[in-house]
GUFIVEX-447580 format. One line per field, with one value per residue (C-alpha): residue number from 1; x, y, z; residue in three letters. Coordinates in steps of 0.05 Angstrom, whole numbers. Layout:
% GUFIVEX-447580
nuse	NUM:...
c1	X:...
c2	Y:...
c3	Z:...
drendren	ALA:...
% end
This chain:
% GUFIVEX-447580
nuse	1:2:3:4:5:6:7:8:9:10:11:12:13:14:15:16:17:18:19:20:21:22:23:24:25:26:27:28:29:30:31:32:33:34:35:36:37:38:39:40:41:42:43:44:45:46:47:48:49:50:51:52:53:54:55:56:57:58:59:60:61:62:63:64:65:66:67:68:69:70:71:72:73:74:75:76:77:78:79:80:81:82:83:84:85:86:87:88:89:90:91:92:93:94:95:96:97:98:99:100:101:102:103:104:105:106:107:108:109:110:111:112:113:114:115:116:117:118:119:120:121:122:123:124:125:126:127:128:129:130:131:132:133:134:135:136:137:138:139:140:141:142:143:144:145:146:147:148:149:150:151:152:153:154:155:156:157:158:159:160:161:162:163:164:165:166:167:168:169:170:171:172:173:174:175:176:177:178:179:180:181:182:183:184:185:186:187:188:189:190:191:192:193:194:195:196:197:198:199:200:201:202:203:204:205:206:207:208:209:210:211:212:213:214:215:216:217:218:219:220:221:222:223:224:225:226:227:228:229:230:231:232:233:234:235:236:237:238:239:240:241:242:243:244:245:246:247:248:249:250:251:252:253:254:255:256:257:258:259:260:261:262:263:264:265:266:267:268:269:270:271:272:273:274:275:276:277:278:279:280:281:282:283:284:285:286:287:288:289:290:291:292:293:294:295:296:297:298:299:300:301:302:303:304:305:306:307:308:309:310:311:312:313:314:315:316:317:318:319:320:321:322:323:324:325:326:327:328:329:330:331:332:333:334:335:336:337:338:339:340:341:342:343:344:345:346:347:348:349:350:351:352:353:354:355:356:357:358:359:360:361:362:363:364:365:366:367:368:369:370:371:372:373:374:375:376:377:378:379:380:381:382:383:384:385:386:387:388:389:390:391:392:393:394:395:396:397:398:399:400:401:402:403:404:405:406:407:408:409:410:411:412:413:414:415:416:417:418:419:420:421:422:423:424:425:426:427:428:429:430:431:432:433:434:435:436:437:438:439:440:441:442:443:444:445:446:447:448:449:450:451:452:453:454:455:456:457:458:459:460:461:462:463:464:465:466:467:468:469:470:471:472:473:474:475:476:477:478:479:480:481:482:483:484:485:486:487:488:489:490:491:492:493:494:495:496:497:498:499:500:501:502:503:504:505:506:507:508:509:510:511:512:513:514:515:516:517:518:519:520:521:522:523:524:525:526:527:528:529:530:531:532:533:534:535:536:537:538:539:540:541:542:543:544:545:546:547:548:549:550:551:552:553:554:555:556:557:558:559:560:561:562:563:564:565:566:567:568:569:570:571:572:573:574:575:576:577:578:579:580:581:582:583:584:585:586:587:588:589:590:591:592:593:594:595:596:597:598:599:600:601:602:603:604:605:606:607:608:609:610:611:612:613:614:615:616:617:618:619:620:621:622:623:624:625:626:627:628:629:630:631:632:633:634:635:636:637:638:639:640:641:642:643:644:645:646:647:648:649:650:651:652:653:654:655:656:657:658:659:660:661:662:663:664:665:666:667:668:669:670:671:672:673:674:675:676:677:678:679:680:681:682:683:684:685:686:687:688:689:690:691:692:693:694:695:696:697:698:699:700:701:702:703:704:705:706:707:708:709:710:711:712:713:714:715:716:717:718:719:720:721:722:723
c1	646:662:738:755:728:765:750:785:759:701:701:772:804:834:879:862:858:842:800:816:774:814:790:727:723:772:769:780:808:836:824:770:762:816:761:746:668:680:691:619:591:632:597:528:537:563:506:454:431:400:403:438:428:450:509:520:514:463:487:521:588:578:618:676:739:735:803:861:910:954:903:860:796:772:723:685:691:677:665:676:648:682:648:666:615:656:595:557:500:494:458:523:569:631:667:679:631:654:590:620:586:605:582:607:607:547:502:506:509:541:521:558:575:631:658:580:537:468:413:413:346:396:439:385:350:426:447:374:400:440:405:442:416:403:373:421:407:467:506:496:521:522:452:420:443:405:348:312:301:278:240:164:128:106:182:213:172:185:266:250:216:287:336:289:294:217:249:245:172:164:193:152:87:97:112:53:10:42:14:-42:-51:-40:-82:-146:-126:-126:-181:-218:-182:-203:-286:-277:-271:-303:-359:-352:-346:-405:-457:-423:-412:-494:-495:-452:-486:-550:-530:-487:-545:-586:-519:-524:-585:-582:-524:-567:-612:-544:-542:-601:-604:-532:-559:-611:-578:-522:-578:-605:-547:-510:-578:-588:-517:-526:-585:-557:-504:-539:-593:-527:-492:-550:-556:-489:-497:-557:-531:-468:-509:-554:-494:-463:-517:-537:-466:-470:-526:-514:-446:-489:-543:-497:-430:-379:-396:-337:-364:-441:-457:-516:-473:-419:-479:-505:-436:-434:-483:-469:-399:-438:-489:-426:-393:-457:-466:-385:-408:-466:-430:-378:-445:-468:-392:-398:-444:-444:-373:-412:-469:-400:-384:-438:-457:-368:-394:-457:-430:-373:-425:-467:-406:-408:-465:-479:-412:-443:-502:-485:-424:-441:-469:-454:-480:-460:-496:-463:-492:-452:-420:-429:-501:-501:-465:-515:-566:-551:-523:-603:-619:-564:-582:-663:-651:-590:-660:-670:-616:-636:-680:-637:-700:-692:-612:-614:-668:-617:-553:-595:-620:-553:-521:-566:-557:-486:-477:-511:-458:-396:-382:-322:-312:-266:-217:-266:-201:-195:-251:-266:-202:-230:-306:-268:-238:-299:-331:-263:-274:-356:-330:-295:-344:-395:-356:-340:-411:-433:-388:-395:-477:-462:-412:-479:-526:-477:-474:-549:-561:-497:-547:-605:-579:-550:-612:-653:-596:-607:-675:-669:-611:-663:-717:-667:-649:-713:-722:-646:-674:-744:-688:-640:-710:-722:-651:-653:-709:-684:-615:-654:-694:-624:-583:-652:-651:-580:-586:-628:-579:-528:-576:-596:-526:-513:-574:-541:-471:-498:-541:-483:-443:-497:-505:-432:-439:-505:-469:-401:-341:-339:-339:-408:-412:-436:-485:-478:-557:-579:-651:-664:-729:-696:-743:-811:-777:-730:-803:-812:-730:-731:-792:-762:-696:-722:-768:-716:-664:-717:-723:-643:-660:-697:-646:-596:-529:-484:-430:-363:-327:-392:-373:-298:-312:-357:-311:-262:-289:-327:-258:-226:-291:-275:-199:-225:-269:-203:-162:-216:-216:-136:-138:-196:-144:-71:-118:-136:-74:-44:-83:-80:-1:-12:-52:7:61:9:8:81:104:61:87:156:151:104:165:218:197:185:265:280:244:295:348:335:323:383:424:396:409:472:487:447:454:380:306:266:252:206:175:101:57:19:-42:-39:-88:-150:-149:-200:-187:-205:-249:-217:-280:-331:-381:-385:-320:-331:-366:-308:-311:-297:-259:-224:-154:-143:-62:-16:15:81:130:138:199:183:238:246:312:335:329:293:219:232:187:192:242:229:264:331:397:441:490:429:393:456:467:388:393:465:422:355:403:456:390:365:422:417:347:363:443:464:545:587:559:592:594:599:615:565:615:629:572:599:637:692:649:597:647:669:606:597:671:650:586:619:666:611:578:632:624:563:576:633:643:677:675:707:702:760:746:796:762:726:797:830:759:787:841:874:869:869:895:867:910:902:954:959:929:852:866:860:918:908:957:940:960:951:949:951:1018:1031:1029:1072:1127:1125:1130
c2	952:972:932:944:957:902:918:884:903:958:1011:1046:999:953:927:893:942:946:1010:990:1037:1039:1105:1140:1189:1168:1221:1197:1263:1266:1313:1305:1243:1196:1159:1176:1162:1096:1083:1105:1067:1018:1011:1023:961:911:925:916:980:953:1005:1023:1097:1111:1071:1116:1054:1020:952:904:905:974:970:922:960:976:978:1029:1036:999:957:912:895:847:808:817:859:842:885:863:898:860:878:863:818:799:835:785:846:802:730:695:653:687:736:772:784:789:797:797:816:797:816:789:818:762:808:753:780:725:755:713:718:697:657:619:640:662:713:788:772:743:802:854:809:801:883:907:874:935:988:976:962:987:1060:1122:1148:1114:1132:1199:1234:1308:1307:1256:1308:1355:1309:1290:1364:1368:1299:1301:1279:1211:1191:1232:1190:1128:1155:1162:1099:1067:1106:1087:1012:1013:983:906:911:935:905:837:883:886:807:792:827:794:732:761:776:699:679:715:700:630:630:661:602:556:570:579:504:488:514:488:420:425:411:344:320:338:300:239:242:226:173:149:145:98:56:61:41:-19:-32:-44:-84:-126:-139:-160:-198:-225:-242:-284:-317:-337:-364:-401:-426:-453:-488:-519:-535:-576:-605:-630:-639:-691:-718:-740:-770:-812:-837:-850:-890:-932:-944:-973:-1013:-1044:-1047:-1094:-1146:-1148:-1163:-1211:-1247:-1232:-1261:-1326:-1327:-1319:-1332:-1379:-1454:-1459:-1414:-1422:-1469:-1492:-1512:-1536:-1581:-1616:-1632:-1658:-1699:-1727:-1745:-1786:-1813:-1832:-1872:-1899:-1931:-1947:-1994:-2023:-2038:-2076:-2105:-2137:-2165:-2199:-2217:-2251:-2265:-2301:-2335:-2375:-2379:-2409:-2449:-2488:-2491:-2528:-2570:-2588:-2608:-2642:-2685:-2702:-2712:-2751:-2795:-2802:-2825:-2874:-2908:-2983:-2981:-3011:-2959:-2987:-2943:-2893:-2826:-2783:-2738:-2680:-2700:-2682:-2620:-2597:-2606:-2569:-2521:-2509:-2519:-2465:-2422:-2419:-2413:-2350:-2302:-2309:-2321:-2263:-2316:-2356:-2413:-2423:-2427:-2470:-2515:-2512:-2523:-2591:-2610:-2588:-2635:-2689:-2688:-2671:-2748:-2769:-2757:-2775:-2839:-2849:-2830:-2761:-2762:-2744:-2700:-2658:-2638:-2635:-2580:-2541:-2541:-2502:-2454:-2438:-2415:-2376:-2342:-2342:-2318:-2259:-2234:-2226:-2188:-2138:-2135:-2119:-2068:-2041:-2043:-1997:-1949:-1956:-1928:-1870:-1852:-1855:-1807:-1760:-1764:-1752:-1685:-1654:-1661:-1633:-1573:-1560:-1566:-1513:-1477:-1471:-1438:-1399:-1380:-1360:-1321:-1293:-1283:-1245:-1197:-1194:-1173:-1120:-1097:-1084:-1035:-998:-982:-957:-913:-895:-883:-845:-804:-794:-769:-717:-687:-678:-649:-606:-585:-570:-520:-494:-486:-446:-408:-387:-368:-327:-311:-278:-250:-212:-185:-169:-207:-205:-271:-290:-284:-344:-332:-374:-368:-442:-467:-530:-553:-519:-563:-539:-467:-479:-457:-386:-362:-388:-346:-271:-302:-293:-231:-189:-213:-186:-117:-125:-135:-80:-37:-33:-46:-25:29:17:82:126:107:119:178:202:185:233:295:282:275:334:374:361:379:435:458:447:491:544:532:530:591:633:620:636:706:717:693:739:804:806:796:860:900:878:903:966:986:968:1017:1072:1065:1063:1118:1175:1156:1149:1221:1249:1223:1256:1321:1327:1308:1354:1419:1404:1403:1459:1497:1492:1507:1564:1587:1585:1576:1520:1455:1409:1351:1348:1285:1309:1278:1306:1333:1305:1307:1306:1248:1258:1206:1187:1144:1191:1206:1267:1306:1358:1328:1312:1241:1271:1209:1214:1180:1168:1196:1160:1208:1248:1279:1364:1402:1469:1511:1579:1615:1663:1739:1721:1705:1649:1584:1550:1517:1543:1610:1580:1594:1546:1546:1540:1488:1453:1458:1448:1373:1362:1369:1324:1272:1272:1276:1221:1187:1189:1165:1088:1098:1058:1023:1070:1122:1154:1222:1233:1315:1331:1389:1411:1475:1503:1565:1567:1592:1537:1482:1483:1480:1428:1390:1408:1368:1314:1310:1302:1250:1202:1199:1148:1130:1113:1163:1148:1230:1240:1311:1364:1410:1423:1425:1356:1329:1349:1299:1252:1202:1156:1191:1154:1189:1170:1185:1162:1147:1149:1068:1100:1059:1088:1081:1087:1125:1127:1176:1159:1219:1180:1155:1216:1256:1206:1212:1295:1288
c3	272:208:207:136:68:3:-64:-131:-201:-172:-227:-222:-167:-211:-167:-89:-53:28:68:145:198:269:281:312:244:182:121:47:0:-58:-129:-167:-217:-169:-150:-83:-83:-121:-44:-25:-79:-55:18:-25:-64:-19:26:-39:-73:-137:-154:-224:-225:-161:-176:-241:-275:-329:-317:-277:-316:-312:-235:-276:-290:-361:-374:-397:-447:-393:-363:-382:-361:-317:-326:-243:-194:-121:-60:17:83:150:215:280:319:377:425:383:358:286:297:276:310:292:312:251:203:120:72:3:-66:-134:-206:-273:-342:-354:-313:-249:-182:-120:-43:2:83:111:36:31:-17:2:-24:-25:11:70:75:80:135:169:170:194:261:261:218:150:83:19:34:38:103:140:70:44:-19:-32:-76:-29:27:-8:-38:36:20:-41:-45:-40:27:16:-8:55:92:70:78:157:157:120:175:240:207:199:131:156:191:106:72:129:100:27:29:84:23:-36:9:19:-53:-79:-31:-45:-122:-101:-53:-123:-169:-116:-98:-187:-182:-129:-164:-222:-194:-172:-222:-235:-168:-156:-216:-197:-138:-155:-188:-135:-85:-137:-145:-64:-68:-113:-63:-5:-45:-73:8:19:-35:-34:52:35:-20:37:85:12:-8:64:84:14:4:75:64:-2:27:79:45:-3:41:71:5:-2:63:43:-20:3:45:-5:-53:-8:11:-73:-83:-31:-64:-135:-121:-96:-138:-208:-174:-200:-196:-145:-103:-105:-42:-76:-127:-74:-38:-95:-125:-59:-70:-125:-99:-38:-87:-129:-74:-47:-114:-117:-49:-69:-136:-98:-48:-109:-122:-50:-65:-132:-97:-41:-79:-115:-49:-30:-86:-77:-11:-9:-77:-36:29:-10:-28:34:52:-8:13:67:52:8:51:44:-10:-79:-130:-209:-235:-277:-298:-364:-328:-393:-373:-307:-323:-366:-323:-256:-304:-319:-257:-233:-295:-268:-198:-194:-204:-126:-96:-48:-5:42:37:-33:-29:19:-13:-77:-30:-6:-82:-115:-61:-76:-153:-137:-112:-176:-215:-194:-216:-157:-86:-74:-19:45:73:16:16:93:89:26:55:113:71:34:98:117:53:65:130:109:52:111:146:85:54:130:137:61:74:141:101:38:99:125:62:41:102:88:18:50:100:40:-2:59:58:-11:-5:40:-1:-60:-9:10:-62:-83:-22:-53:-109:-82:-45:-109:-146:-90:-77:-144:-142:-78:-122:-181:-131:-90:-168:-194:-112:-118:-187:-177:-115:-166:-214:-146:-136:-204:-206:-156:-175:-229:-199:-159:-212:-249:-167:-177:-236:-220:-156:-168:-177:-94:-48:-14:61:84:137:205:199:192:187:225:194:119:85:101:96:35:-2:23:23:-48:-59:-14:-62:-133:-117:-83:-148:-188:-155:-163:-233:-247:-203:-274:-275:-221:-263:-225:-251:-232:-168:-183:-211:-155:-100:-139:-153:-78:-55:-96:-72:-3:-23:-49:22:62:21:24:101:105:53:103:157:126:100:172:199:144:157:234:214:173:233:281:232:218:294:302:242:270:335:320:272:318:379:325:287:369:364:310:318:382:354:293:339:373:309:278:341:338:270:266:334:347:312:309:265:264:223:209:183:139:98:32:2:-42:-109:-169:-226:-293:-320:-391:-400:-389:-444:-433:-442:-418:-345:-301:-243:-186:-145:-94:-72:1:-2:35:95:89:124:120:140:178:191:236:222:290:260:198:168:136:139:88:47:-11:16:45:12:-5:52:84:53:62:138:154:106:142:207:183:165:225:276:244:246:323:324:302:303:252:265:218:182:108:95:11:-1:52:74:-10:-3:64:71:132:191:169:171:233:259:211:240:314:297:262:333:366:308:329:399:381:312:263:213:140:96:41:36:4:72:115:179:171:153:228:254:220:261:195:124:69:-7:-65:-127:-200:-255:-323:-325:-299:-235:-155:-114:-33:14:83:141:226:251:318:299:265:335:374:323:322:395
drendren	MET:LEU:SER:ARG:LEU:GLU:LEU:SER:GLY:PHE:LYS:SER:PHE:ALA:LYS:PRO:THR:ARG:LEU:GLU:PHE:PRO:ALA:ALA:VAL:SER:GLY:VAL:VAL:GLY:PRO:ASN:GLY:SER:GLY:LYS:SER:ASN:ILE:ALA:GLU:ALA:MET:ARG:TRP:VAL:LEU:GLY:GLU:GLN:SER:MET:LYS:SER:LEU:ARG:GLY:LYS:LYS:GLY:GLU:ASP:LEU:ILE:PHE:ASN:GLY:SER:GLN:THR:ALA:PRO:LYS:LEU:GLY:LYS:ALA:SER:VAL:SER:LEU:ILE:LEU:ASP:ASN:LYS:LYS:LYS:ILE:LEU:PRO:ILE:ASP:TYR:ASP:GLU:VAL:LYS:ILE:THR:ARG:LYS:VAL:PHE:ARG:ASP:GLY:ILE:ASN:ASP:TYR:LEU:ILE:ASN:ASP:SER:VAL:VAL:ARG:HIS:LYS:ASP:VAL:ILE:GLU:LEU:LEU:SER:ASN:ILE:GLY:LEU:GLY:ALA:SER:SER:HIS:HIS:ILE:ILE:SER:GLN:GLY:GLU:ALA:ASP:ARG:ILE:LEU:ASN:THR:SER:PRO:LYS:GLU:ARG:ARG:GLN:MET:ILE:GLU:ASP:ALA:LEU:GLY:LEU:LYS:ILE:TYR:GLN:MET:LYS:ARG:ALA:GLU:ALA:GLU:ARG:LYS:LEU:GLU:LYS:THR:LYS:ASP:ASN:MET:ASN:GLN:VAL:GLU:THR:LEU:LYS:LYS:GLU:ILE:GLN:PRO:HIS:LEU:LYS:PHE:LEU:LYS:LYS:GLN:VAL:GLU:LYS:ALA:GLU:GLU:ALA:PHE:SER:LEU:ARG:ASP:LYS:LEU:LYS:ASN:LEU:TYR:ALA:VAL:TYR:PHE:LEU:ASN:GLU:ASN:ASN:TYR:LEU:LYS:LYS:GLY:GLU:SER:ALA:ILE:ILE:GLY:GLU:LYS:SER:ALA:THR:GLU:ARG:GLU:PHE:HIS:GLU:ILE:LYS:LYS:GLU:LEU:HIS:GLY:ALA:PRO:GLU:GLU:SER:ARG:THR:ILE:LYS:LEU:LYS:ASN:GLU:ILE:VAL:THR:LEU:LYS:LYS:GLY:ALA:ASP:GLU:LYS:GLU:ILE:GLU:ALA:SER:GLU:LEU:ARG:SER:LYS:ARG:ASN:SER:THR:GLU:ARG:GLU:LEU:GLY:ARG:ILE:GLU:GLY:ILE:LEU:GLU:ALA:VAL:GLU:ALA:GLU:LYS:GLY:GLN:ASP:ASP:ASN:ALA:SER:VAL:PRO:LEU:LYS:GLU:VAL:LYS:ASN:PHE:ALA:GLU:GLU:ILE:GLU:ALA:SER:LEU:ASN:LYS:GLY:LEU:ALA:LEU:GLU:GLU:ILE:LYS:LYS:ILE:ILE:ARG:ASP:PHE:LEU:GLY:ARG:ILE:GLY:SER:LYS:ILE:PHE:THR:SER:SER:PRO:ASN:LEU:GLY:ASP:LEU:GLU:ASN:LYS:GLN:GLU:LYS:ILE:LYS:ASP:ALA:LEU:ASN:LYS:ILE:ASN:GLU:GLN:GLU:LYS:GLU:LEU:LEU:ILE:GLN:HIS:SER:ILE:LEU:ASN:LYS:ASP:ILE:GLU:GLU:LYS:GLN:LYS:ASN:LEU:HIS:SER:LEU:GLU:ARG:GLU:LYS:TYR:SER:MET:GLU:ALA:ARG:PHE:ARG:GLU:LEU:GLU:GLY:ILE:LEU:ASN:ASN:LEU:ASN:ALA:ARG:LYS:GLU:ASN:PHE:ASP:MET:GLN:LYS:ASP:GLU:LEU:GLU:ARG:GLU:MET:ARG:GLU:VAL:LYS:ALA:LEU:LEU:GLY:ASP:MET:GLU:LEU:ASN:ILE:SER:GLU:GLU:VAL:VAL:SER:ASP:TRP:GLU:SER:GLU:ARG:THR:LYS:VAL:ARG:ARG:ASP:THR:GLU:ARG:MET:LYS:ILE:ARG:VAL:GLU:ASP:SER:GLY:ALA:ILE:ASP:ASN:GLU:ILE:MET:LYS:GLU:TYR:GLU:GLU:VAL:LYS:LYS:ARG:ASP:GLU:PHE:PHE:GLU:LYS:GLU:MET:ILE:ASP:LEU:LYS:GLN:ALA:THR:ASP:SER:LEU:LYS:ASN:ILE:LEU:ILE:GLU:LEU:GLU:GLU:ARG:ILE:ASN:ARG:ASP:PHE:LYS:ALA:GLY:ILE:GLU:LYS:ILE:ASN:LYS:GLU:PHE:GLN:ASN:PHE:PHE:GLU:GLU:MET:PHE:GLY:GLY:GLY:LYS:ALA:GLU:LEU:LYS:VAL:VAL:VAL:PRO:PRO:LYS:ARG:ALA:LYS:LYS:ASP:GLU:GLU:ALA:GLU:ASP:PRO:GLU:ILE:GLU:ASN:LEU:GLU:GLU:GLU:LYS:GLN:GLU:GLU:GLY:ILE:GLU:VAL:TYR:VAL:ASN:LEU:PRO:LYS:LYS:ARG:ILE:HIS:SER:LEU:ASP:MET:LEU:SER:GLY:GLY:GLU:ARG:ALA:LEU:THR:SER:ILE:ALA:LEU:LEU:PHE:ALA:VAL:SER:GLN:VAL:ASN:PRO:PRO:PRO:PHE:LEU:VAL:LEU:ASP:GLU:THR:ASP:ALA:ALA:LEU:ASP:GLU:ALA:ASN:SER:GLN:LYS:TYR:GLY:LYS:MET:LEU:ASN:ASN:LEU:SER:LYS:GLN:THR:GLN:LEU:ILE:VAL:ILE:THR:HIS:ASN:ARG:GLU:THR:MET:LYS:GLN:ALA:GLY:ILE:LEU:TYR:GLY:VAL:THR:MET:GLY:ALA:ASP:SER:VAL:SER:LYS:ILE:LEU:SER:ILE:LYS:PHE:THR:GLU:ALA:GLU:LYS:ILE:VAL:ASN
% end
């Protein structure tokens, strides 16, 4: 599975170096100090090793080529491990997986998978799928081969668990434990915070209960006011509307009467009627004057006619008589004028007129000293009669017109009397309407005052109940006028209770809600944390069971392989691993008051692993009794056994055969040959027997520039050339 290894700037490999591993066993040889062990360390480092001590350094820049007299020092080191993934053993959709690690002189490390930057954790989790990691069970150096025997049972158990692939579960267990511990800390913090706010929450709750009671009272009051305001508003609107309607009709009648009574003269019916009467009277007077003038004219005409007729009569009477007597004309005229003037006062009497005409005729006959022309007198008489007839007709017409005018005047005077009586009634009605309007205005003012009072009260209620809209109820009281006093009384009582409850501090309500939400949040957090704790505990139990189960099964498999390798190494004997519990030890209480008294505190010890061996033909049961070669063979047998239980894709052996003699080296070589059938091996060695097992051999040399260089021999190709 291991295709190649690429180094650049890592320790002595200053120049880019590439090692390919096409054979089951690849060997790396070279003199001491040439840098061949740097290859094993490069592989250990790229697989995630964090201990600088195991890499023979103190800090990250110690891994970077530090330069020489002829070669400059470099700023970074890079190692890439390329794995064949055609079988998709690794959960990455690539046929080849390249794991790279870089270090810079400022100590920064970069991890890359197929040239994409990842975390160290990502590399460990990826490699755990094939049993690889930063542990030493797949990269074994000479010192580490002996360390598995020299280490404590507890550390040996950790090495075995790592080799069994339990590292990933241990990491998960450690992470779960950290999470559990963190969760417990969080629970303690949440519990502390929850306890801290409880007194304040309790206080706020009491305040809120009081506020809720006040809110309840306010809601009741609001409902009462809603009923009151709605019905009172409707009541006032209806009352005002009725007043406005009544006032409008009254004002129309009032203004009509006022206009009639106090309007402009030309618009008054009485004035118009009086003016008409005056006009008619004026017409009648004019007719009277015309009639008087006609009468005067008629009288004059009649006198003239009478005079002529008298003359004619006198002429007729004196025909045949000689009358030599004569009267002075002036005397006669004066006498006639006196008689006419005296008689004009009674001209209305027809009889008097006739007498006068006769009298005048007789007188007239005396005043003429000579006989007049009778023909002329008769013509004149006819003309005067015609004129008199016309005058009579005109007078008659005037009398008819005068009569008509008098009737009109009489009728209009009757109408005027009726209007005056009507005016009296209108004045009475006018005064009545004035009183009604005054009453309506007073009622309107009263309703306006009630409306203003209602609006003022609504503002006060809003101020009392807060800046909120009143929920106007649909409850309409049919007989509100009788119920309004009771509703008003109930409202006032409830208002007093609300005022006594005091003002509601909205900040208290807000703070209570915030603290309550915070408490509920803490409660939810506690539930979540408890669930998380239970879940983590279950995970820990499952992981612990999995680790213990796999560990026990692994120990059984290791013991089987350990026994096989041990028998192969030593030609018999017995070797096994046993799980042991270290004895309990006493712990001295350094804080005890009496220094002579020891506080024996029992400490539970974790299980460890002890190695038990029994060499054939020797009474050796302890590792301390083994020789150096025997210890080396035992440790190699154990390491090989461990590697076979959970075979890694490759195994790096760094001079693990250094302490073996020739006979044991042959056994070691045979064991490598068998082991390579299951696991790819990279061996760093000086041993010829080990070199014989390699299919490819890399030689590492170092020149005067302190830079390691690689030479390679592929034995399969060499055999072809030899053949």
